[in-house]
C-alpha positions as CSV (number, residue, x, y, z in Angstrom):
1,M,-63.1,-67.1,61.8
2,S,-60.7,-64.1,61.0
3,K,-56.9,-64.5,61.3
4,L,-56.6,-61.8,63.8
5,L,-58.5,-64.2,66.4
6,D,-56.8,-67.1,65.3
7,Q,-53.4,-65.7,65.5
8,S,-54.3,-64.0,68.9
9,T,-51.2,-64.8,71.2
10,G,-51.5,-65.9,75.1
11,Q,-48.1,-64.2,75.7
12,R,-48.1,-61.6,78.4
13,F,-45.9,-59.4,80.3
14,T,-44.8,-61.1,83.5
15,S,-45.1,-58.0,85.6
16,R,-45.7,-54.3,85.9
17,W,-42.0,-53.8,86.1
18,G,-41.3,-55.5,83.1
19,L,-43.9,-53.7,81.0
20,I,-42.6,-50.5,82.5
21,L,-39.0,-51.2,81.4
22,S,-40.2,-52.2,78.0
23,A,-42.2,-49.2,77.6
24,M,-39.3,-47.2,78.3
25,G,-37.3,-49.0,76.0
26,V,-39.8,-48.0,73.2
27,A,-39.3,-44.4,74.6
28,V,-35.6,-44.4,75.8
29,G,-33.5,-44.5,72.6
30,T,-31.3,-42.7,70.4
31,G,-34.0,-40.2,69.7
32,N,-33.2,-39.0,73.2
33,I,-29.6,-39.1,73.1
34,W,-28.7,-38.7,69.4
35,R,-31.7,-36.9,68.0
36,F,-32.8,-34.4,70.6
37,P,-29.7,-32.5,71.3
38,R,-29.3,-31.9,67.5
39,I,-32.9,-30.7,67.1
40,A,-32.7,-28.5,70.1
41,A,-29.2,-27.1,68.2
42,Q,-31.1,-26.7,64.9
43,N,-34.0,-24.6,66.3
44,A,-31.8,-22.2,68.7
45,G,-32.1,-18.7,68.3
46,E,-29.2,-16.2,68.9
47,D,-30.0,-16.0,72.5
48,G,-30.8,-19.6,73.2
49,A,-32.9,-22.7,72.5
50,G,-35.3,-22.2,75.5
51,A,-38.2,-21.5,73.0
52,F,-37.9,-24.8,71.5
53,L,-38.1,-26.7,75.0
54,I,-41.2,-24.7,75.8
55,A,-43.0,-26.0,72.8
56,W,-41.7,-29.3,73.3
57,V,-42.9,-29.7,77.0
58,C,-46.3,-28.4,75.7
59,F,-46.6,-31.3,73.3
60,L,-45.5,-33.6,75.9
61,F,-48.9,-33.2,77.8
62,L,-51.1,-32.2,74.8
63,W,-50.0,-34.7,72.2
64,S,-47.5,-37.5,73.5
65,I,-49.2,-38.8,76.6
66,P,-52.9,-38.4,75.4
67,L,-51.6,-40.7,72.3
68,I,-49.8,-43.2,74.6
69,I,-52.9,-43.6,76.8
70,A,-55.0,-44.3,73.5
71,E,-52.6,-46.8,72.2
72,Y,-52.4,-48.8,75.7
73,A,-56.1,-48.8,75.7
74,S,-56.5,-49.9,72.2
75,G,-53.7,-52.6,72.3
76,R,-55.1,-54.1,75.7
77,K,-58.4,-54.2,74.2
78,Y,-58.0,-55.7,70.8
79,R,-55.0,-57.8,71.4
80,S,-53.6,-57.3,67.9
81,G,-51.1,-55.6,65.7
82,V,-51.5,-52.0,64.3
83,V,-53.5,-53.0,61.2
84,G,-55.6,-55.5,63.1
85,V,-56.5,-53.0,65.8
86,F,-57.7,-50.4,63.3
87,I,-59.8,-53.1,61.4
88,K,-61.4,-54.1,64.5
89,G,-61.8,-50.5,65.9
90,T,-63.0,-48.6,62.7
91,G,-64.0,-51.3,60.2
92,K,-62.0,-53.0,57.1
93,K,-62.8,-49.7,54.8
94,F,-60.2,-48.0,57.2
95,A,-57.4,-51.0,56.8
96,W,-55.3,-48.3,54.6
97,L,-54.8,-45.9,57.7
98,G,-53.8,-48.5,60.0
99,S,-51.1,-49.8,57.3
100,F,-50.0,-46.3,57.1
101,V,-49.6,-46.1,61.0
102,A,-47.7,-49.3,60.9
103,I,-45.5,-48.3,57.8
104,V,-44.3,-44.7,59.1
105,P,-42.3,-46.4,62.0
106,L,-41.2,-49.5,59.5
107,I,-39.7,-46.6,57.3
108,I,-38.1,-44.9,60.0
109,T,-36.7,-48.3,61.0
110,F,-34.9,-48.4,57.6
111,F,-32.3,-45.5,58.8
112,Y,-32.6,-45.9,62.6
113,T,-30.8,-49.4,62.3
114,V,-28.0,-47.4,60.5
115,V,-27.9,-45.1,63.6
116,V,-27.7,-48.0,65.8
117,G,-25.0,-49.3,63.5
118,W,-23.2,-46.0,64.2
119,C,-23.5,-46.6,68.3
120,I,-21.9,-50.1,67.7
121,Y,-19.0,-48.9,65.7
122,Y,-18.1,-46.1,68.1
123,F,-18.4,-48.6,71.1
124,V,-15.8,-50.9,69.2
125,Y,-13.8,-48.1,68.3
126,M,-13.5,-46.8,72.0
127,L,-12.5,-50.2,73.1
128,F,-9.1,-50.2,70.8
129,N,-8.5,-46.7,70.2
130,P,-7.5,-43.5,72.0
131,L,-9.8,-40.7,72.4
132,P,-9.9,-37.7,70.1
133,E,-7.9,-34.8,71.6
134,N,-9.7,-32.1,69.5
135,F,-12.3,-31.4,67.3
136,Q,-10.5,-31.7,64.1
137,T,-9.3,-35.3,65.2
138,A,-13.1,-36.1,66.3
139,M,-14.3,-35.0,62.9
140,T,-11.5,-37.1,61.1
141,I,-13.0,-40.3,63.0
142,W,-16.5,-39.6,61.9
143,E,-15.9,-38.7,58.4
144,S,-13.8,-41.7,57.8
145,Y,-16.2,-43.9,59.1
146,Q,-19.0,-42.6,57.0
147,E,-16.8,-42.7,53.8
148,S,-16.1,-46.4,54.4
149,I,-18.0,-49.7,53.9
150,W,-18.6,-49.9,57.8
151,P,-21.8,-48.1,57.9
152,L,-23.2,-50.7,55.7
153,L,-21.9,-53.7,57.7
154,T,-23.0,-52.3,61.2
155,H,-26.3,-51.4,59.8
156,M,-26.5,-55.4,58.9
157,L,-25.1,-56.0,62.4
158,A,-27.9,-54.2,64.1
159,I,-30.6,-55.8,62.1
160,G,-29.2,-59.2,63.0
161,L,-28.9,-58.6,66.7
162,G,-32.2,-56.9,66.9
163,L,-33.9,-59.8,65.1
164,I,-32.4,-62.4,67.7
165,A,-34.0,-60.1,70.3
166,I,-37.5,-60.4,69.4
167,W,-37.1,-64.2,68.1
168,K,-38.9,-65.6,70.9
169,G,-41.8,-62.9,71.0
170,I,-42.3,-60.7,74.2
171,S,-40.5,-62.9,76.8
172,S,-37.3,-62.5,75.4
173,I,-38.1,-58.6,74.9
174,E,-38.9,-58.0,78.7
175,K,-35.7,-60.1,79.7
176,I,-33.6,-57.9,77.6
177,N,-35.0,-54.4,78.4
178,K,-34.7,-55.5,82.2
179,V,-31.0,-55.3,81.5
180,L,-30.7,-52.4,78.9
181,I,-32.8,-49.9,80.3
182,P,-31.3,-49.6,84.0
183,S,-27.8,-50.0,82.7
184,L,-28.4,-46.9,80.1
185,L,-29.8,-44.7,82.6
186,V,-26.7,-45.3,85.0
187,I,-24.4,-44.6,82.2
188,V,-26.3,-41.4,81.4
189,I,-26.4,-40.0,84.8
190,L,-22.7,-40.5,85.1
191,S,-22.3,-38.8,81.9
192,V,-24.1,-35.7,82.7
193,V,-22.6,-35.5,86.1
194,R,-19.2,-35.3,84.5
195,A,-20.4,-32.9,81.6
196,V,-21.8,-30.2,84.3
197,T,-18.7,-29.7,86.3
198,L,-16.5,-29.0,83.0
199,P,-15.3,-25.5,83.0
200,G,-17.5,-23.3,81.0
201,A,-20.4,-26.0,80.9
202,G,-22.6,-23.5,82.6
203,E,-22.7,-21.2,79.6
204,G,-24.0,-24.2,77.6
205,L,-26.6,-24.8,80.0
206,A,-27.7,-21.4,80.2
207,Y,-28.1,-21.2,76.6
208,L,-29.8,-24.5,76.3
209,F,-32.6,-23.2,78.7
210,K,-32.6,-19.3,77.9
211,P,-35.8,-18.7,75.5
212,Q,-36.0,-16.3,72.5
213,W,-39.7,-15.7,72.7
214,S,-40.0,-14.3,68.9
215,Q,-39.3,-17.6,67.9
216,L,-42.8,-19.0,69.2
217,G,-44.0,-17.4,66.2
218,D,-42.2,-19.5,63.9
219,P,-44.2,-22.6,62.8
220,R,-41.2,-24.6,62.3
221,I,-40.3,-24.4,66.0
222,W,-43.7,-26.0,66.9
223,L,-43.6,-28.5,64.1
224,D,-40.3,-29.9,65.1
225,A,-40.9,-29.7,69.0
226,L,-44.1,-31.7,68.1
227,T,-42.2,-34.3,65.8
228,Q,-39.4,-34.5,68.3
229,N,-41.6,-35.2,71.2
230,A,-43.2,-38.0,69.3
231,W,-39.7,-39.1,68.5
232,D,-38.7,-39.0,72.1
233,T,-41.9,-40.9,73.7
234,G,-42.6,-42.9,70.9
235,A,-46.3,-41.5,70.9
236,G,-48.3,-42.1,67.7
237,W,-45.7,-44.7,66.3
238,G,-48.2,-47.7,67.2
239,L,-45.2,-49.3,69.2
240,F,-47.2,-48.9,72.5
241,L,-50.1,-50.3,70.9
242,T,-48.2,-53.3,69.8
243,Y,-46.9,-53.9,73.3
244,A,-50.3,-53.2,75.0
245,A,-51.2,-56.4,73.2
246,Y,-49.2,-58.1,75.6
247,M,-50.4,-56.4,78.7
248,K,-52.3,-57.8,81.6
249,K,-55.8,-56.5,82.4
250,E,-54.7,-55.0,85.8
251,H,-52.0,-53.2,84.0
252,G,-53.1,-49.6,83.8
253,A,-53.1,-47.4,80.6
254,V,-53.2,-43.9,82.4
255,G,-50.2,-44.3,85.0
256,N,-47.8,-46.1,82.8
257,A,-48.5,-43.5,79.9
258,F,-47.5,-40.5,82.4
259,L,-44.5,-42.4,84.0
260,T,-43.5,-43.3,80.5
261,G,-43.8,-39.9,78.9
262,I,-42.2,-38.0,81.8
263,G,-39.4,-40.4,82.4
264,N,-38.3,-40.3,78.8
265,N,-38.3,-36.5,78.4
266,T,-36.2,-36.5,81.5
267,V,-33.6,-38.5,79.7
268,S,-33.8,-36.0,76.8
269,I,-33.3,-33.1,78.8
270,L,-30.3,-34.8,80.6
271,S,-28.9,-35.6,77.1
272,G,-29.3,-31.9,75.9
273,I,-27.6,-31.0,79.1
274,M,-24.9,-33.3,78.5
275,I,-24.4,-32.3,74.7
276,F,-24.5,-28.5,75.2
277,G,-22.5,-28.5,78.4
278,T,-19.7,-30.2,76.6
279,V,-19.7,-28.3,73.4
280,F,-19.7,-24.9,75.0
281,A,-17.1,-26.0,77.4
282,V,-14.7,-27.2,74.5
283,L,-15.4,-24.4,72.1
284,K,-16.4,-21.3,73.9
285,H,-14.2,-21.9,77.2
286,E,-11.4,-23.4,75.8
287,M,-11.0,-22.1,72.1
288,G,-12.7,-18.5,72.8
289,M,-15.4,-19.0,70.2
290,S,-18.5,-16.6,70.4
291,S,-21.9,-18.4,70.9
292,P,-23.0,-17.8,67.4
293,E,-19.5,-19.5,66.3
294,V,-20.4,-22.6,68.6
295,M,-23.9,-23.1,67.5
296,E,-22.8,-22.9,63.7
297,I,-20.4,-25.9,64.4
298,M,-23.1,-27.5,66.2
299,K,-25.3,-27.0,63.4
300,T,-22.9,-28.3,60.9
301,S,-21.9,-31.5,62.7
302,G,-22.9,-33.5,59.6
303,P,-26.2,-32.8,57.6
304,A,-28.6,-31.5,60.0
305,S,-26.3,-32.4,62.7
306,T,-26.6,-36.0,62.4
307,G,-23.1,-36.3,63.9
308,L,-23.7,-34.3,66.9
309,T,-23.2,-36.7,69.6
310,F,-20.8,-38.9,67.7
311,I,-18.2,-36.0,67.4
312,W,-18.6,-34.4,70.4
313,M,-19.1,-37.0,73.3
314,P,-15.7,-38.5,72.7
315,Q,-14.3,-35.0,73.3
316,L,-16.1,-34.9,76.8
317,F,-14.8,-38.1,77.6
318,E,-11.0,-37.0,76.5
319,K,-11.2,-34.6,79.3
320,M,-12.3,-36.8,82.3
321,F,-10.4,-38.6,84.4
322,G,-10.8,-42.2,83.5
323,G,-12.5,-40.9,80.4
324,G,-11.5,-44.0,78.4
325,I,-13.5,-46.5,80.5
326,L,-16.6,-44.0,80.5
327,S,-16.4,-43.6,76.8
328,I,-16.8,-47.3,76.5
329,L,-19.5,-47.3,78.8
330,F,-21.4,-44.4,77.4
331,F,-21.3,-45.7,73.7
332,L,-22.3,-49.0,75.1
333,G,-25.2,-47.5,76.8
334,L,-26.2,-45.5,73.6
335,T,-26.1,-48.9,71.8
336,F,-28.4,-50.3,74.5
337,A,-30.8,-47.3,74.0
338,G,-30.8,-48.0,70.1
339,F,-31.5,-51.7,70.7
340,S,-34.1,-51.0,73.2
341,S,-36.2,-49.0,70.8
342,L,-35.2,-51.1,67.6
343,I,-36.6,-54.1,69.5
344,A,-40.1,-52.6,69.6
345,Q,-39.7,-51.2,65.9
346,L,-39.0,-54.6,64.4
347,E,-41.4,-56.1,66.6
348,L,-44.3,-54.0,65.2
349,P,-44.3,-55.2,61.6
350,T,-43.4,-58.8,62.6
351,R,-46.7,-58.8,64.7
352,V,-48.5,-57.1,61.8
353,L,-47.4,-60.0,59.7
354,V,-48.1,-62.4,62.3
355,D,-51.7,-61.2,62.3
356,T,-52.1,-62.0,58.6
357,G,-51.6,-65.9,59.3
358,L,-47.8,-65.9,58.4
359,K,-45.7,-67.8,60.9
360,R,-43.4,-65.5,63.5
361,K,-39.8,-66.8,62.3
362,R,-40.9,-66.2,58.7
363,A,-42.1,-62.9,59.5
364,I,-39.2,-62.1,61.3
365,A,-37.0,-63.0,58.2
366,V,-39.1,-61.1,55.9
367,I,-38.7,-57.8,58.0
368,G,-35.1,-58.5,58.3
369,I,-34.7,-58.5,54.4
370,L,-36.9,-55.5,53.9
371,V,-35.0,-53.3,56.7
372,F,-31.6,-53.9,55.1
373,L,-32.3,-53.4,51.7
374,F,-34.5,-50.2,52.0
375,G,-31.6,-49.3,54.7
376,I,-28.7,-49.3,52.4
377,P,-29.3,-45.7,50.8
378,S,-29.1,-44.2,54.4
379,A,-26.4,-46.1,55.3
380,R,-24.4,-45.0,52.1
381,N,-25.6,-41.3,52.2
382,L,-26.2,-39.1,55.2
383,N,-28.0,-36.6,52.8
384,F,-30.6,-39.3,52.0
385,L,-30.8,-40.3,56.0
386,S,-31.3,-36.7,56.9
387,N,-34.3,-36.4,54.5
388,Q,-35.9,-39.6,55.7
389,D,-35.5,-38.4,59.2
390,F,-37.3,-35.2,58.2
391,V,-40.0,-36.7,56.1
392,W,-40.9,-39.6,58.4
393,G,-40.5,-37.5,61.6
394,I,-43.2,-35.3,60.3
395,A,-45.3,-37.9,59.2
396,L,-45.4,-39.1,63.1
397,M,-47.8,-36.1,63.3
398,I,-50.3,-37.6,60.7
399,S,-49.9,-41.1,62.5
400,G,-50.8,-39.4,65.8
401,A,-53.8,-38.1,64.4
402,L,-54.6,-41.4,62.9
403,I,-54.5,-42.9,66.6
404,A,-56.9,-40.1,67.6
405,F,-59.2,-41.0,64.8
406,L,-59.0,-44.6,66.1
407,I,-60.4,-43.6,69.3
408,I,-62.8,-41.1,67.8
409,K,-64.6,-43.5,65.7
410,Q,-65.1,-45.8,68.6
411,G,-66.6,-43.0,70.9
412,T,-64.0,-41.3,72.9
413,R,-66.2,-41.0,75.9
414,K,-67.1,-44.6,75.6
415,V,-63.2,-45.4,75.4
416,M,-62.6,-43.2,78.5
417,L,-65.0,-45.1,80.6
418,E,-63.6,-48.5,79.5
419,I,-60.1,-47.1,80.7
420,N,-61.7,-46.1,83.8
421,E,-63.0,-49.6,84.6
422,S,-59.5,-50.4,85.9
423,V,-59.4,-50.5,89.6
424,R,-55.5,-50.5,90.0
425,D,-55.1,-47.3,87.6
426,R,-55.4,-43.7,87.7
427,K,-58.5,-42.4,86.3
428,V,-58.5,-40.4,83.3
429,G,-60.8,-37.3,82.9
430,K,-62.8,-35.4,80.4
431,W,-59.6,-33.4,79.4
432,W,-58.3,-36.4,77.6
433,V,-61.6,-36.6,75.6
434,Y,-61.3,-32.8,74.3
435,I,-57.8,-33.5,73.5
436,I,-58.3,-36.6,71.4
437,N,-61.4,-35.0,69.9
438,Y,-60.4,-32.0,69.1
439,F,-56.7,-30.6,70.0
440,I,-54.9,-33.3,68.2
441,P,-56.7,-33.3,64.8
442,I,-56.8,-29.4,64.9
443,A,-52.9,-29.1,65.8
444,A,-52.0,-31.6,63.1
445,V,-53.8,-29.6,60.4
446,V,-52.9,-26.1,61.8
447,L,-49.5,-26.9,62.1
448,L,-49.2,-28.4,58.4
449,F,-50.9,-25.6,57.1
450,W,-49.1,-22.9,59.0
451,W,-45.9,-24.5,58.0
452,L,-46.9,-24.6,54.4
453,S,-47.9,-21.0,54.4
454,Q,-44.3,-20.3,55.5
455,S,-42.5,-22.4,53.0
456,F,-43.1,-20.7,49.7
457,I,-39.6,-20.2,48.9
458,P,-39.1,-19.8,45.4
459,G,-37.6,-22.7,43.7
460,E,-37.6,-24.7,47.0
461,W,-40.9,-25.5,48.5
462,Y,-42.4,-27.2,45.4
463,N,-39.1,-29.1,44.3
464,P,-40.0,-32.8,45.7
465,F,-36.1,-33.8,45.4
466,S,-35.1,-30.7,47.7
467,P,-34.1,-32.6,51.0
468,F,-36.0,-30.3,53.6
469,S,-39.0,-29.0,51.4
470,F,-42.7,-29.4,51.9
471,M,-43.2,-30.9,48.6
472,S,-40.4,-33.8,49.5
473,C,-43.0,-34.8,52.2
474,I,-45.9,-34.5,50.3
475,F,-44.6,-36.4,47.3
476,Q,-43.3,-39.4,49.7
477,W,-46.5,-39.5,51.6
478,S,-48.7,-39.3,48.5
479,I,-47.0,-42.5,47.0
480,V,-47.4,-44.5,50.1
481,L,-51.1,-43.3,50.8
482,L,-52.0,-44.0,47.2
483,V,-50.6,-47.6,47.1
484,L,-52.5,-48.2,50.4
485,L,-55.7,-47.0,49.3
486,I,-55.5,-48.8,46.0
487,F,-54.9,-52.1,47.8
488,N,-57.1,-51.5,50.8
489,R,-59.4,-54.4,50.2
490,R,-56.7,-56.8,49.6
491,I,-55.0,-55.5,52.8
492,A,-58.4,-56.3,54.7
493,R,-58.6,-59.6,53.2
494,L,-55.2,-60.5,54.6
495,F,-56.4,-60.2,58.0
496,Y,-60.0,-61.8,57.4
């Protein structure tokens, strides 16, 4: 008998509410509050960031939601981790593809725990220190932290707390998310309400939503929009597939996918409003800077704007009545957001190891050690973290295409009929078949080659050690794929 069957767990989510909140925990994280505003800033034109938002919304319905449906359906059907589902759904010769889908979020976790550590640090800092009165003070706090040993220590703390959260499996995960997600949403809404009432915040909102139509001809806009939507929603990571192994049969795939995707993107928009409104209120309204000057500062708040949320949110709270308390709540909420996603990211590789026959506690220990060791470079160097965010964020596009391949290999129409057997769920139509069969594979290939055609910058695109070059992606992806191909048979034997 295969180990996949031996290790099948009888644990299930106790209610649809618990499933939805845990799924929202996958989707709603620092990708919304930390990553979305900075990627929007990076892709803003002279007139506004609306072009990026248009592309981003398109991919919600043409990429993320269809893939979330696919993940829910596959995980619920096969009751295994990512690699196990690929072996069951496509055969042992494709174990390397399932392994790549599992490794992409694991590598993201290496630096994601570092970012969660930032959240922890700022929460503690706000408890015991006054809010920064100006931009320079906020930058000093950020730079002093990054230059100290604290990023490494908070990275370790984030991993430890995350492992405790998944120790008992889905039962503890569900209970924790029932507290984390509602608390986070309340805090975000309070922060947004205050941000939009700041004098000058309206100019930031206008800039966020105003499109510069010529930007839609730039492949980088579409590439970043797709990868950010995958970051936002968790689509193509294999995280929903992992949680779906614990779904009850009556828990629908389609309705939950739409609820998760739309709810998540709403949080991202709220986060964008909060950050853009605050930055424009402080820099343009109070300090008299022009819009280009404001955007230049946003884009240079750390490498690839990595410090944007941490530099600007404290200044928002400094201008509020009761801002000290709200700043504590905000960074507590941001920490909650980080942990809700981190829990799923740690559960995914843990479940993969459990499927091989490893005891759960030992699997958790192995994953904890790996994440800590491979996260050290990101904890010590922001440029390295930015490179990993760039390279493996784009790899989510490949991962999503592989999830589509998983469905295609089984027969997309057949899977659609299986999904529609659920009497308590919405029905999925032929549109889903066309998106899985054609749009997602074609979009992944076209965007990659379109980007490549625009990346021939002398001395840059072919340099694998240039942080944001095409070759940096190809080099790192190729190493991982080559190793997985070489060991494909051994990987398959681990599960059978």
